[in-house]
C-alpha positions as YAML, in Angstrom:
chain: A
units: angstrom
residues:
- id: 1
  name: MET
  ca: [-3.49, 20.71, -1.23]
- id: 2
  name: ARG
  ca: [-0.02, 19.21, -0.82]
- id: 3
  name: THR
  ca: [0.80, 15.81, 0.63]
- id: 4
  name: VAL
  ca: [3.93, 15.11, 2.67]
- id: 5
  name: PHE
  ca: [5.11, 11.93, 4.34]
- id: 6
  name: LEU
  ca: [6.47, 11.91, 7.88]
- id: 7
  name: LEU
  ca: [8.90, 9.17, 8.85]
- id: 8
  name: TRP
  ca: [8.80, 8.30, 12.54]
- id: 9
  name: HIS
  ca: [10.84, 5.89, 14.63]
- id: 10
  name: SER
  ca: [9.10, 4.90, 17.85]
- id: 11
  name: TYR
  ca: [10.07, 2.09, 20.21]
- id: 12
  name: PRO
  ca: [9.40, 1.13, 23.87]
- id: 13
  name: HIS
  ca: [11.33, 3.10, 26.47]
- id: 14
  name: GLU
  ca: [14.19, 1.02, 27.86]
- id: 15
  name: ASP
  ca: [13.26, 1.35, 31.54]
- id: 16
  name: GLY
  ca: [10.07, -0.60, 30.82]
- id: 17
  name: LEU
  ca: [8.13, 1.02, 33.66]
- id: 18
  name: ASP
  ca: [5.19, 1.98, 31.48]
- id: 19
  name: GLU
  ca: [4.25, 0.04, 28.37]
- id: 20
  name: ASN
  ca: [2.91, 3.26, 26.81]
- id: 21
  name: ASP
  ca: [6.18, 5.13, 27.37]
- id: 22
  name: THR
  ca: [8.05, 5.28, 24.07]
- id: 23
  name: GLU
  ca: [11.08, 6.91, 22.54]
- id: 24
  name: ASP
  ca: [9.77, 8.84, 19.53]
- id: 25
  name: LYS
  ca: [11.82, 10.50, 16.82]
- id: 26
  name: LEU
  ca: [10.62, 12.38, 13.78]
- id: 27
  name: VAL
  ca: [13.22, 11.25, 11.26]
- id: 28
  name: GLY
  ca: [12.11, 13.58, 8.48]
- id: 29
  name: VAL
  ca: [9.44, 14.97, 6.20]
- id: 30
  name: TYR
  ca: [9.44, 13.78, 2.58]
- id: 31
  name: SER
  ca: [7.56, 14.63, -0.59]
- id: 32
  name: SER
  ca: [6.82, 10.98, -1.45]
- id: 33
  name: ALA
  ca: [6.37, 7.63, 0.25]
- id: 34
  name: ALA
  ca: [9.30, 6.33, -1.81]
- id: 35
  name: GLU
  ca: [11.60, 9.02, -0.40]
- id: 36
  name: ALA
  ca: [10.48, 8.16, 3.14]
- id: 37
  name: GLU
  ca: [11.21, 4.48, 2.48]
- id: 38
  name: ALA
  ca: [14.67, 5.32, 1.10]
- id: 39
  name: ALA
  ca: [15.40, 7.34, 4.24]
- id: 40
  name: ARG
  ca: [14.27, 4.40, 6.40]
- id: 41
  name: MET
  ca: [16.68, 2.12, 4.58]
- id: 42
  name: ARG
  ca: [19.55, 4.61, 5.11]
- id: 43
  name: LYS
  ca: [18.78, 4.95, 8.83]
- id: 44
  name: LEU
  ca: [18.90, 1.19, 9.39]
- id: 45
  name: GLN
  ca: [22.69, 1.32, 9.35]
- id: 46
  name: PHE
  ca: [22.78, 3.47, 12.50]
- id: 47
  name: GLU
  ca: [22.70, 2.28, 16.10]
- id: 48
  name: GLY
  ca: [19.32, 2.83, 17.70]
- id: 49
  name: PHE
  ca: [17.51, 2.53, 14.39]
- id: 50
  name: ARG
  ca: [18.97, -0.87, 13.53]
- id: 51
  name: ASP
  ca: [18.23, -2.08, 17.07]
- id: 52
  name: TYR
  ca: [14.51, -1.58, 16.38]
- id: 53
  name: PRO
  ca: [14.13, -2.10, 12.61]
- id: 54
  name: ASP
  ca: [10.39, -2.78, 12.76]
- id: 55
  name: CYS
  ca: [9.57, 0.41, 14.65]
- id: 56
  name: PHE
  ca: [9.44, 2.81, 11.70]
- id: 57
  name: GLN
  ca: [6.14, 4.37, 10.70]
- id: 58
  name: VAL
  ca: [5.22, 6.58, 7.77]
- id: 59
  name: SER
  ca: [2.25, 8.86, 8.13]
- id: 60
  name: GLU
  ca: [0.72, 10.84, 5.30]
- id: 61
  name: MET
  ca: [-0.26, 14.44, 5.94]
- id: 62
  name: ARG
  ca: [-2.17, 16.74, 3.64]
- id: 63
  name: LYS
  ca: [-1.41, 20.39, 4.05]
- id: 64
  name: SER
  ca: [-2.98, 23.38, 2.41]
- id: 65
  name: ILE
  ca: [-0.31, 25.84, 1.34]
- id: 66
  name: ARG
  ca: [-1.30, 29.46, 1.09]
- id: 67
  name: THR
  ca: [0.31, 31.34, -1.75]
- id: 68
  name: SER
  ca: [-2.01, 34.33, -2.15]
- id: 69
  name: GLY
  ca: [-1.14, 37.32, -0.03]
- id: 70
  name: ALA
  ca: [2.47, 36.25, 0.42]
- id: 71
  name: LYS
  ca: [4.89, 39.12, 0.10]
- id: 72
  name: ASP
  ca: [7.79, 38.94, -2.31]
- id: 73
  name: SER
  ca: [10.93, 40.23, -0.57]
- id: 74
  name: SER
  ca: [13.10, 40.17, -3.67]
- id: 75
  name: PRO
  ca: [14.50, 43.55, -4.84]
...
């Protein structure tokens, strides 16, 4: 079982018509929470991200990676 960390940036849609309508971006997938946090800090310098600095979320996902039965394509 492998764990990855997804960094999201989600903030209310600017038209404000529906409070549940959000702008959602998957910023990246990282191998550790520390890497996700470092990416968040880097993104804060960019417009859009810095306008909503408290709208980042990190979610942890566990994924089973199958290695048996994989074909080796090397010569």
